[in-house]
C-alpha atoms as a printed R data frame, in Angstrom:
    type eleno elety resid chain resno      x       y       z
1   ATOM     1    CA   MET     A     1 33.678 -38.982  19.577
2   ATOM     2    CA   ASN     A     2 33.235 -42.403  21.278
3   ATOM     3    CA   GLY     A     3 30.076 -42.864  22.843
4   ATOM     4    CA   MET     A     4 27.334 -41.414  19.910
5   ATOM     5    CA   ARG     A     5 23.804 -41.715  20.660
6   ATOM     6    CA   GLY     A     6 22.148 -41.010  17.764
7   ATOM     7    CA   VAL     A     7 18.712 -40.997  15.795
8   ATOM     8    CA   ASN     A     8 18.559 -41.094  11.908
9   ATOM     9    CA   LEU     A     9 16.246 -38.114  10.288
10  ATOM    10    CA   GLY     A    10 14.959 -40.463   7.596
11  ATOM    11    CA   GLY     A    11 12.051 -39.602   5.506
12  ATOM    12    CA   TRP     A    12 13.230 -36.025   5.244
13  ATOM    13    CA   LEU     A    13 15.483 -35.602   2.596
14  ATOM    14    CA   ILE     A    14 14.814 -38.732   0.968
15  ATOM    15    CA   LEU     A    15 10.746 -39.745   1.158
16  ATOM    16    CA   GLU     A    16  9.754 -43.195   1.750
17  ATOM    17    CA   ARG     A    17  5.905 -43.513   1.308
18  ATOM    18    CA   TRP     A    18  5.434 -45.924   4.681
19  ATOM    19    CA   MET     A    19  6.763 -43.172   7.207
20  ATOM    20    CA   THR     A    20  5.001 -40.532   5.492
21  ATOM    21    CA   PRO     A    21  1.843 -41.998   3.403
22  ATOM    22    CA   SER     A    22 -0.489 -38.638   4.536
23  ATOM    23    CA   LEU     A    23  1.913 -36.737   1.595
24  ATOM    24    CA   PHE     A    24  1.661 -39.829  -0.670
25  ATOM    25    CA   ALA     A    25 -2.418 -39.473  -0.663
26  ATOM    26    CA   GLY     A    26 -4.180 -39.418  -3.892
27  ATOM    27    CA   MET     A    27 -1.062 -40.645  -5.655
28  ATOM    28    CA   GLY     A    28  0.391 -44.012  -7.323
29  ATOM    29    CA   ALA     A    29  3.590 -43.191  -6.251
30  ATOM    30    CA   ASP     A    30  5.861 -45.683  -4.152
31  ATOM    31    CA   ASP     A    31  9.147 -43.534  -4.225
32  ATOM    32    CA   GLU     A    32 10.130 -40.092  -4.192
33  ATOM    33    CA   TYR     A    33 11.033 -40.650  -8.301
34  ATOM    34    CA   GLY     A    34  7.517 -41.288  -8.902
35  ATOM    35    CA   PHE     A    35  5.949 -38.614  -6.292
36  ATOM    36    CA   MET     A    36  8.161 -36.134  -8.055
37  ATOM    37    CA   GLN     A    37  6.262 -36.794 -11.118
38  ATOM    38    CA   ALA     A    38  2.868 -36.328 -10.105
39  ATOM    39    CA   PRO     A    39  1.392 -32.770  -9.840
40  ATOM    40    CA   GLY     A    40  2.153 -30.320  -7.412
41  ATOM    41    CA   ALA     A    41  5.099 -32.298  -6.232
42  ATOM    42    CA   VAL     A    42  7.826 -29.549  -6.025
43  ATOM    43    CA   GLU     A    43  5.240 -27.436  -3.595
44  ATOM    44    CA   LYS     A    44  4.301 -30.340  -1.568
45  ATOM    45    CA   ILE     A    45  7.828 -31.941  -1.096
46  ATOM    46    CA   GLU     A    46  9.241 -28.240   0.174
47  ATOM    47    CA   ARG     A    47  6.550 -28.053   2.204
48  ATOM    48    CA   HIS     A    48  7.531 -31.640   3.765
49  ATOM    49    CA   ARG     A    49 11.574 -30.332   3.954
50  ATOM    50    CA   LYS     A    50 10.277 -27.453   5.670
51  ATOM    51    CA   THR     A    51  7.884 -28.676   8.158
52  ATOM    52    CA   PHE     A    52  9.226 -32.452   8.790
53  ATOM    53    CA   ILE     A    53 12.038 -31.437  10.726
54  ATOM    54    CA   THR     A    54 12.562 -28.104  12.575
55  ATOM    55    CA   GLU     A    55 14.587 -26.413  15.193
56  ATOM    56    CA   ALA     A    56 12.594 -27.807  17.927
57  ATOM    57    CA   ASP     A    57 13.278 -31.027  16.908
58  ATOM    58    CA   PHE     A    58 16.936 -30.295  17.332
59  ATOM    59    CA   LYS     A    59 16.328 -28.570  20.557
60  ATOM    60    CA   TRP     A    60 14.165 -31.778  21.977
61  ATOM    61    CA   LEU     A    61 17.091 -33.997  20.655
62  ATOM    62    CA   GLN     A    62 19.792 -32.311  22.646
63  ATOM    63    CA   GLN     A    63 17.450 -32.339  25.565
64  ATOM    64    CA   ASN     A    64 16.622 -36.032  25.441
65  ATOM    65    CA   GLY     A    65 20.224 -37.547  25.268
66  ATOM    66    CA   ILE     A    66 20.932 -37.665  22.131
67  ATOM    67    CA   ASN     A    67 24.559 -36.213  20.977
68  ATOM    68    CA   ALA     A    68 24.311 -37.330  16.649
69  ATOM    69    CA   VAL     A    69 22.121 -37.077  14.188
70  ATOM    70    CA   ARG     A    70 22.137 -39.140  11.027
71  ATOM    71    CA   ILE     A    71 21.243 -37.217   7.919
72  ATOM    72    CA   PRO     A    72 20.252 -39.176   4.728
73  ATOM    73    CA   VAL     A    73 20.713 -37.555   1.477
74  ATOM    74    CA   GLY     A    74 20.467 -38.129  -1.945
75  ATOM    75    CA   TYR     A    75 22.898 -37.897  -5.044
76  ATOM    76    CA   TRP     A    76 20.504 -35.087  -6.335
77  ATOM    77    CA   LEU     A    77 21.682 -33.312  -2.982
78  ATOM    78    CA   PHE     A    78 23.163 -30.063  -5.016
79  ATOM    79    CA   GLU     A    79 21.733 -30.230  -8.496
80  ATOM    80    CA   GLY     A    80 18.861 -32.091  -8.041
81  ATOM    81    CA   ASP     A    81 18.403 -34.838 -11.300
82  ATOM    82    CA   ALA     A    82 14.806 -34.662 -12.541
83  ATOM    83    CA   PRO     A    83 12.315 -35.370 -11.402
84  ATOM    84    CA   TYR     A    84 14.614 -34.871  -8.482
85  ATOM    85    CA   THR     A    85 14.918 -30.841  -6.698
86  ATOM    86    CA   PRO     A    86 17.768 -30.182  -4.532
87  ATOM    87    CA   THR     A    87 17.910 -30.408  -0.720
88  ATOM    88    CA   VAL     A    88 21.239 -28.749  -0.220
89  ATOM    89    CA   LYS     A    89 19.752 -25.684   1.620
90  ATOM    90    CA   TYR     A    90 18.354 -27.941   4.548
91  ATOM    91    CA   LEU     A    91 21.210 -29.844   4.987
92  ATOM    92    CA   ASP     A    92 23.082 -26.155   5.550
93  ATOM    93    CA   TRP     A    93 20.677 -25.280   7.811
94  ATOM    94    CA   ALA     A    94 20.377 -28.750   9.375
95  ATOM    95    CA   MET     A    95 24.233 -28.639   9.809
96  ATOM    96    CA   LYS     A    96 23.758 -24.801  11.568
97  ATOM    97    CA   MET     A    97 21.209 -26.278  13.702
98  ATOM    98    CA   ALA     A    98 23.098 -29.641  15.129
99  ATOM    99    CA   ASP     A    99 26.259 -26.937  15.677
100 ATOM   100    CA   LYS     A   100 23.674 -24.861  17.800
101 ATOM   101    CA   TYR     A   101 22.294 -27.785  19.630
102 ATOM   102    CA   HIS     A   102 25.701 -29.464  20.079
103 ATOM   103    CA   LEU     A   103 25.272 -32.458  17.931
104 ATOM   104    CA   LYS     A   104 27.425 -34.077  15.513
105 ATOM   105    CA   VAL     A   105 26.191 -34.690  12.181
106 ATOM   106    CA   LEU     A   106 27.004 -37.966   9.921
107 ATOM   107    CA   ILE     A   107 26.235 -37.164   6.367
108 ATOM   108    CA   ASP     A   108 24.905 -40.845   4.821
109 ATOM   109    CA   LEU     A   109 25.120 -40.911   1.342
110 ATOM   110    CA   HIS     A   110 21.668 -42.927   1.032
111 ATOM   111    CA   GLY     A   111 20.276 -42.668  -2.379
112 ATOM   112    CA   LEU     A   112 22.966 -43.330  -5.661
113 ATOM   113    CA   LYS     A   113 22.562 -42.667  -9.054
114 ATOM   114    CA   GLY     A   114 21.145 -45.665 -10.632
115 ATOM   115    CA   SER     A   115 20.411 -47.395  -7.312
116 ATOM   116    CA   GLN     A   116 22.638 -49.265  -4.964
117 ATOM   117    CA   ASN     A   117 20.051 -51.634  -4.025
118 ATOM   118    CA   GLY     A   118 16.434 -51.108  -6.029
119 ATOM   119    CA   LYS     A   119 15.046 -50.216  -2.590
120 ATOM   120    CA   ASP     A   120 12.719 -47.094  -1.751
121 ATOM   121    CA   HIS     A   121 14.960 -45.446   0.286
122 ATOM   122    CA   SER     A   122 17.473 -45.214  -2.612
123 ATOM   123    CA   GLY     A   123 15.151 -42.736  -4.306
124 ATOM   124    CA   GLN     A   124 13.514 -45.439  -6.676
125 ATOM   125    CA   ILE     A   125 12.313 -48.664  -6.363
126 ATOM   126    CA   GLY     A   126 13.555 -51.257  -9.305
127 ATOM   127    CA   LYS     A   127 16.736 -52.409 -10.646
128 ATOM   128    CA   SER     A   128 20.159 -51.788  -8.837
129 ATOM   129    CA   LEU     A   129 22.380 -50.289 -11.473
130 ATOM   130    CA   TRP     A   130 24.755 -48.764  -9.505
131 ATOM   131    CA   HIS     A   131 27.367 -51.269  -9.806
132 ATOM   132    CA   ARG     A   132 27.354 -51.741 -13.385
133 ATOM   133    CA   HIS     A   133 28.303 -48.187 -14.192
134 ATOM   134    CA   THR     A   134 31.855 -47.154 -13.589
135 ATOM   135    CA   SER     A   135 30.292 -43.365 -14.639
136 ATOM   136    CA   TYR     A   136 27.630 -44.048 -11.503
137 ATOM   137    CA   ARG     A   137 30.553 -44.785  -8.985
138 ATOM   138    CA   GLU     A   138 32.677 -42.137 -10.330
139 ATOM   139    CA   GLU     A   139 29.468 -39.049  -9.939
140 ATOM   140    CA   THR     A   140 29.168 -40.621  -6.487
141 ATOM   141    CA   ILE     A   141 32.999 -40.081  -5.433
142 ATOM   142    CA   ALA     A   142 32.615 -36.694  -7.010
143 ATOM   143    CA   ILE     A   143 29.524 -35.850  -4.862
144 ATOM   144    CA   LEU     A   144 31.113 -37.152  -1.554
145 ATOM   145    CA   GLU     A   145 34.063 -35.177  -2.481
146 ATOM   146    CA   LYS     A   146 31.894 -31.793  -2.664
147 ATOM   147    CA   ILE     A   147 30.040 -32.685   0.174
148 ATOM   148    CA   ALA     A   148 33.865 -32.815   2.383
149 ATOM   149    CA   GLU     A   149 34.716 -29.643   0.980
150 ATOM   150    CA   ARG     A   150 31.157 -27.618   1.180
151 ATOM   151    CA   TYR     A   151 31.409 -28.578   5.244
152 ATOM   152    CA   TYR     A   152 34.957 -28.549   5.839
153 ATOM   153    CA   ASP     A   153 34.713 -26.299   7.942
154 ATOM   154    CA   SER     A   154 31.409 -26.989   9.690
155 ATOM   155    CA   PRO     A   155 31.970 -27.800  13.637
156 ATOM   156    CA   ALA     A   156 29.052 -30.095  13.516
157 ATOM   157    CA   LEU     A   157 30.469 -32.669  10.411
158 ATOM   158    CA   TRP     A   158 31.751 -35.575  12.086
159 ATOM   159    CA   GLY     A   159 31.357 -38.085   9.497
160 ATOM   160    CA   ILE     A   160 30.607 -38.768   6.114
161 ATOM   161    CA   GLN     A   161 29.010 -41.915   5.075
162 ATOM   162    CA   LEU     A   162 30.272 -43.416   1.501
163 ATOM   163    CA   ILE     A   163 27.100 -45.347   0.807
164 ATOM   164    CA   ASN     A   164 23.916 -46.957   2.462
165 ATOM   165    CA   GLU     A   165 22.988 -50.815   2.307
166 ATOM   166    CA   PRO     A   166 24.759 -51.633  -1.028
167 ATOM   167    CA   LYS     A   167 22.987 -54.878  -2.362
168 ATOM   168    CA   TYR     A   168 24.437 -58.130  -1.274
169 ATOM   169    CA   GLY     A   169 27.394 -59.802  -2.607
170 ATOM   170    CA   TRP     A   170 29.549 -62.706  -2.109
171 ATOM   171    CA   PHE     A   171 32.600 -60.954  -2.682
172 ATOM   172    CA   GLN     A   172 32.004 -57.068  -3.107
173 ATOM   173    CA   TRP     A   173 35.366 -56.858  -5.247
174 ATOM   174    CA   LYS     A   174 33.585 -53.602  -6.955
175 ATOM   175    CA   LEU     A   175 32.274 -52.061  -3.852
176 ATOM   176    CA   ARG     A   176 35.519 -52.492  -2.316
177 ATOM   177    CA   HIS     A   177 37.402 -50.708  -4.860
178 ATOM   178    CA   PHE     A   178 34.944 -47.833  -4.845
179 ATOM   179    CA   TYR     A   179 35.395 -48.000  -0.808
180 ATOM   180    CA   HIS     A   180 39.250 -47.457  -1.586
181 ATOM   181    CA   GLU     A   181 39.181 -44.925  -4.327
182 ATOM   182    CA   ALA     A   182 36.867 -42.798  -2.200
183 ATOM   183    CA   TYR     A   183 38.659 -42.952   0.582
184 ATOM   184    CA   LYS     A   184 41.765 -41.778  -1.080
185 ATOM   185    CA   ARG     A   185 40.327 -38.586  -2.461
186 ATOM   186    CA   LEU     A   186 38.104 -37.846   0.894
187 ATOM   187    CA   SER     A   187 41.224 -38.167   2.661
188 ATOM   188    CA   VAL     A   188 42.364 -34.846   0.762
189 ATOM   189    CA   ALA     A   189 39.066 -33.375  -0.027
190 ATOM   190    CA   ALA     A   190 37.813 -33.667   3.870
191 ATOM   191    CA   ARG     A   191 39.113 -31.787   6.872
192 ATOM   192    CA   PRO     A   192 41.135 -34.022   9.204
193 ATOM   193    CA   GLY     A   193 39.680 -35.668  11.727
194 ATOM   194    CA   THR     A   194 36.658 -36.570   9.223
195 ATOM   195    CA   VAL     A   195 35.327 -39.863   9.941
196 ATOM   196    CA   ILE     A   196 35.126 -41.671   6.766
197 ATOM   197    CA   VAL     A   197 32.072 -44.855   7.269
198 ATOM   198    CA   PHE     A   198 31.478 -47.868   5.114
199 ATOM   199    CA   HIS     A   199 28.952 -50.042   5.040
200 ATOM   200    CA   ASP     A   200 29.070 -53.613   5.792
201 ATOM   201    CA   GLY     A   201 27.022 -54.914   2.846
202 ATOM   202    CA   PHE     A   202 25.367 -57.204   5.305
203 ATOM   203    CA   THR     A   203 28.525 -58.810   5.771
204 ATOM   204    CA   PRO     A   204 30.183 -57.710   8.399
205 ATOM   205    CA   ARG     A   205 32.770 -60.238   8.922
206 ATOM   206    CA   LEU     A   206 33.284 -60.403   5.143
207 ATOM   207    CA   MET     A   207 33.751 -56.685   4.894
208 ATOM   208    CA   SER     A   208 35.420 -56.113   7.850
209 ATOM   209    CA   GLY     A   209 38.976 -53.954   7.117
210 ATOM   210    CA   ALA     A   210 37.384 -53.355   3.739
211 ATOM   211    CA   ILE     A   211 39.266 -49.455   4.424
212 ATOM   212    CA   GLY     A   212 42.700 -49.254   6.002
213 ATOM   213    CA   GLY     A   213 42.156 -45.707   7.450
214 ATOM   214    CA   ARG     A   214 44.967 -42.891   8.072
215 ATOM   215    CA   PRO     A   215 45.203 -40.938  11.263
216 ATOM   216    CA   THR     A   216 44.042 -37.758   9.608
217 ATOM   217    CA   HIS     A   217 40.864 -39.715   8.556
218 ATOM   218    CA   PRO     A   218 39.865 -42.333  10.822
219 ATOM   219    CA   VAL     A   219 37.371 -45.093   9.582
220 ATOM   220    CA   MET     A   220 34.396 -46.925  10.866
221 ATOM   221    CA   MET     A   221 32.124 -49.386   9.501
222 ATOM   222    CA   ASP     A   222 28.408 -49.329   9.702
223 ATOM   223    CA   VAL     A   223 26.292 -52.368  10.529
224 ATOM   224    CA   HIS     A   224 22.420 -52.442  10.535
225 ATOM   225    CA   TRP     A   225 20.811 -54.666  13.221
226 ATOM   226    CA   TYR     A   226 17.263 -55.549  12.504
227 ATOM   227    CA   HIS     A   227 15.141 -58.361  14.043
228 ATOM   228    CA   PHE     A   228 11.963 -58.992  11.767
229 ATOM   229    CA   GLY     A   229 12.377 -59.794   8.503
230 ATOM   230    CA   SER     A   230 14.585 -63.180   7.883
231 ATOM   231    CA   VAL     A   231 12.481 -66.725   8.693
232 ATOM   232    CA   SER     A   232 14.908 -67.512  11.442
233 ATOM   233    CA   TYR     A   233 13.590 -64.601  13.439
234 ATOM   234    CA   VAL     A   234  9.836 -65.613  12.964
235 ATOM   235    CA   TRP     A   235 10.115 -68.690  14.092
236 ATOM   236    CA   ARG     A   236 12.697 -68.441  16.939
237 ATOM   237    CA   SER     A   237 11.544 -68.364  20.454
238 ATOM   238    CA   LEU     A   238 12.021 -65.142  22.079
239 ATOM   239    CA   THR     A   239 14.387 -66.297  24.443
240 ATOM   240    CA   ARG     A   240 16.588 -67.768  21.416
241 ATOM   241    CA   TYR     A   241 15.936 -64.319  19.870
242 ATOM   242    CA   LEU     A   242 17.187 -62.426  22.719
243 ATOM   243    CA   ASN     A   243 20.077 -64.528  23.638
244 ATOM   244    CA   VAL     A   244 21.270 -63.471  19.876
245 ATOM   245    CA   VAL     A   245 21.349 -59.697  20.584
246 ATOM   246    CA   LYS     A   246 22.836 -60.689  24.217
247 ATOM   247    CA   ALA     A   247 25.430 -61.991  21.835
248 ATOM   248    CA   ARG     A   248 26.310 -59.090  19.711
249 ATOM   249    CA   PRO     A   249 29.224 -57.611  21.676
250 ATOM   250    CA   ARG     A   250 31.178 -60.653  20.914
251 ATOM   251    CA   LEU     A   251 31.327 -60.262  17.543
252 ATOM   252    CA   LEU     A   252 31.594 -56.109  18.221
253 ATOM   253    CA   LYS     A   253 34.514 -57.097  19.722
254 ATOM   254    CA   LYS     A   254 35.936 -59.064  16.840
255 ATOM   255    CA   LEU     A   255 35.159 -56.595  14.315
256 ATOM   256    CA   GLN     A   256 36.523 -53.775  16.487
257 ATOM   257    CA   ALA     A   257 39.767 -54.963  16.628
258 ATOM   258    CA   VAL     A   258 40.218 -54.225  13.020
259 ATOM   259    CA   GLN     A   259 38.263 -50.983  12.930
260 ATOM   260    CA   PRO     A   260 35.513 -49.019  15.173
261 ATOM   261    CA   VAL     A   261 32.010 -50.252  14.204
262 ATOM   262    CA   ILE     A   262 28.546 -47.958  14.340
263 ATOM   263    CA   ILE     A   263 25.528 -49.273  14.357
264 ATOM   264    CA   GLY     A   264 23.686 -47.130  12.013
265 ATOM   265    CA   GLU     A   265 20.212 -48.058  12.156
266 ATOM   266    CA   TRP     A   266 18.515 -50.434  14.479
267 ATOM   267    CA   SER     A   267 14.842 -50.075  16.285
268 ATOM   268    CA   LEU     A   268 12.270 -52.448  18.514
269 ATOM   269    CA   VAL     A   269 10.224 -53.771  15.862
270 ATOM   270    CA   LEU     A   270  9.762 -57.662  16.324
271 ATOM   271    CA   ALA     A   271  8.464 -59.930  13.770
272 ATOM   272    CA   GLY     A   272  4.545 -59.797  13.930
273 ATOM   273    CA   GLU     A   273  4.249 -63.157  14.997
274 ATOM   274    CA   LYS     A   274  5.974 -62.434  18.035
275 ATOM   275    CA   LEU     A   275  3.669 -60.507  19.060
276 ATOM   276    CA   GLN     A   276  0.528 -62.557  18.429
277 ATOM   277    CA   GLY     A   277 -2.000 -63.032  21.515
278 ATOM   278    CA   LYS     A   278 -0.103 -60.786  23.662
279 ATOM   279    CA   THR     A   279 -2.050 -58.153  25.792
280 ATOM   280    CA   ARG     A   280 -0.929 -54.622  25.695
281 ATOM   281    CA   GLU     A   281  0.561 -54.844  28.401
282 ATOM   282    CA   GLU     A   282  2.641 -57.746  27.728
283 ATOM   283    CA   LYS     A   283  3.405 -55.846  24.424
284 ATOM   284    CA   VAL     A   284  4.894 -52.920  26.104
285 ATOM   285    CA   ALA     A   285  7.080 -55.198  28.846
286 ATOM   286    CA   LEU     A   286  8.338 -57.548  25.402
287 ATOM   287    CA   GLN     A   287  9.156 -53.955  23.476
288 ATOM   288    CA   LYS     A   288 11.072 -52.213  26.659
289 ATOM   289    CA   LYS     A   289 12.878 -55.504  27.213
290 ATOM   290    CA   HIS     A   290 13.607 -55.263  23.557
291 ATOM   291    CA   GLY     A   291 14.823 -52.120  24.121
292 ATOM   292    CA   GLU     A   292 16.954 -52.548  27.106
293 ATOM   293    CA   VAL     A   293 18.636 -55.850  25.568
294 ATOM   294    CA   GLN     A   294 19.902 -53.889  22.566
295 ATOM   295    CA   LEU     A   295 21.263 -50.725  24.388
296 ATOM   296    CA   ALA     A   296 23.492 -53.200  26.601
297 ATOM   297    CA   ALA     A   297 24.530 -54.707  23.459
298 ATOM   298    CA   TYR     A   298 25.574 -51.613  21.548
299 ATOM   299    CA   GLU     A   299 26.956 -50.175  24.479
300 ATOM   300    CA   SER     A   300 30.734 -51.175  23.333
301 ATOM   301    CA   ALA     A   301 30.157 -49.915  19.771
302 ATOM   302    CA   ALA     A   302 31.432 -46.588  18.846
303 ATOM   303    CA   GLY     A   303 28.014 -45.141  18.641
304 ATOM   304    CA   TRP     A   304 24.345 -46.007  17.208
305 ATOM   305    CA   PHE     A   305 22.036 -44.329  15.486
306 ATOM   306    CA   TYR     A   306 18.151 -45.687  15.876
307 ATOM   307    CA   TRP     A   307 15.651 -45.849  12.798
308 ATOM   308    CA   ASN     A   308 14.148 -43.147  13.159
309 ATOM   309    CA   TYR     A   309 14.029 -40.164  15.113
310 ATOM   310    CA   LYS     A   310 10.121 -39.742  13.708
311 ATOM   311    CA   THR     A   311  7.581 -40.893  11.308
312 ATOM   312    CA   GLU     A   312  3.811 -39.919  10.850
313 ATOM   313    CA   SER     A   313  2.623 -42.552  13.278
314 ATOM   314    CA   ARG     A   314  3.771 -42.922  16.645
315 ATOM   315    CA   GLY     A   315  5.418 -46.612  17.344
316 ATOM   316    CA   MET     A   316  8.277 -48.397  17.301
317 ATOM   317    CA   TRP     A   317  9.808 -46.751  14.455
318 ATOM   318    CA   HIS     A   318  9.311 -43.432  15.871
319 ATOM   319    CA   PHE     A   319 12.334 -42.964  18.571
320 ATOM   320    CA   ARG     A   320 10.602 -39.572  19.733
321 ATOM   321    CA   SER     A   321  7.308 -41.209  20.783
322 ATOM   322    CA   LEU     A   322  9.684 -44.269  22.634
323 ATOM   323    CA   ILE     A   323 11.068 -41.990  24.608
324 ATOM   324    CA   GLU     A   324  7.914 -39.494  25.541
325 ATOM   325    CA   ASP     A   325  5.994 -43.019  26.397
326 ATOM   326    CA   LYS     A   326  8.970 -44.490  28.260
327 ATOM   327    CA   ILE     A   327  9.508 -47.737  26.080
328 ATOM   328    CA   ILE     A   328 12.953 -46.431  25.824
329 ATOM   329    CA   SER     A   329 15.244 -45.020  28.795
330 ATOM   330    CA   LEU     A   330 18.487 -43.258  28.245
331 ATOM   331    CA   LYS     A   331 20.578 -43.740  31.386
C-alpha cells in the first residue's frame, strides 16, 4: 500500500516520561524499567494502557486523513520480563480497532533485550548491550517470528519493523547479519505480502540495500528525519535549513532506486534557537511552513508516520492537536 499517511502510537505500550510526565509524578524513574519498580506501578500502567489510546482515537484518525499507524512495542510484549509486564492483549485490541477503522498497522519492535541504543524509548536508559550478545539478537528474532505468526491472518497487519533506531555504527556488520537472519526467518513465518521494514541506523546511504527482498515479502527501509538536535541545525539559517528539507526528494530518489523508503518518524519541532524573539503569530507561520515543506518532501516516499499521535500536552509532538489547531493540513 503506497501513499501511507500515518502516526506513531508512541508513549502507549512503551513509556517515555517526557510524553506523559504526570504518569511519573512522585517517582524518581526516568524510563519504564524504573517506573515498573515503584509501588503501584502495575495498576498505574494498566490504567494508562486502557485510557491513553481508545477506540475514539482510531475513529478520529480515520476521519482525519490517516490510513496507517506504527505501533512501538517492547520485547516483553508476550511474556513480560520483570519488572516489565506483557502488552500483547492491548496490541491484539489495536489490531482489531485498526481493522474496524480500515487502518494499516506497522508493528515496530521498539525496545530490545539489553537495549539497542541505551535510550528511554528502548525501555531502559543506560548501556546498549544488544549488539554484544548473540543470545539477545536470537531472542529478538524469535519475538519477531511470534509477532508474524500471531497476526498472520490479521487484515490490518501491513508490516513488521525489525528494530527501532539501533545505535550508530561505521559498518554495522552485526546489524547487517541480524537483518539478513531476521528477514530469512520472517519470510517463512509471516504472511506473504507482509512488508519487512529495517531501520537505516541513521546512515541511509550506507545501509540502503542491507536486505535483498523477495516478491513474497517486500522490504522497505525506515529513515527518521528530525531537525532540532544537531549543531548544524541550530546554527543554520532558516532559509538554508528549509532548503535542506526541500532537497530530501533527491536523496529519496537514490535510496528508492534500491528499495522503497518510509519516513517512520518526523515532527515539526525545530531547534529552540530558531524560535527565539519571534511573536506567537510568527511561530505559528513558521510551524505551518515547516509542515508544508516536509509533507511536500516526503510525498515521493512509500509513506510517513508522524511522531507522535499524542502526548500529554498539546504542541509540536502532538499530531492531533496540530490538525485540530490547523497547523498541519492534509490535502
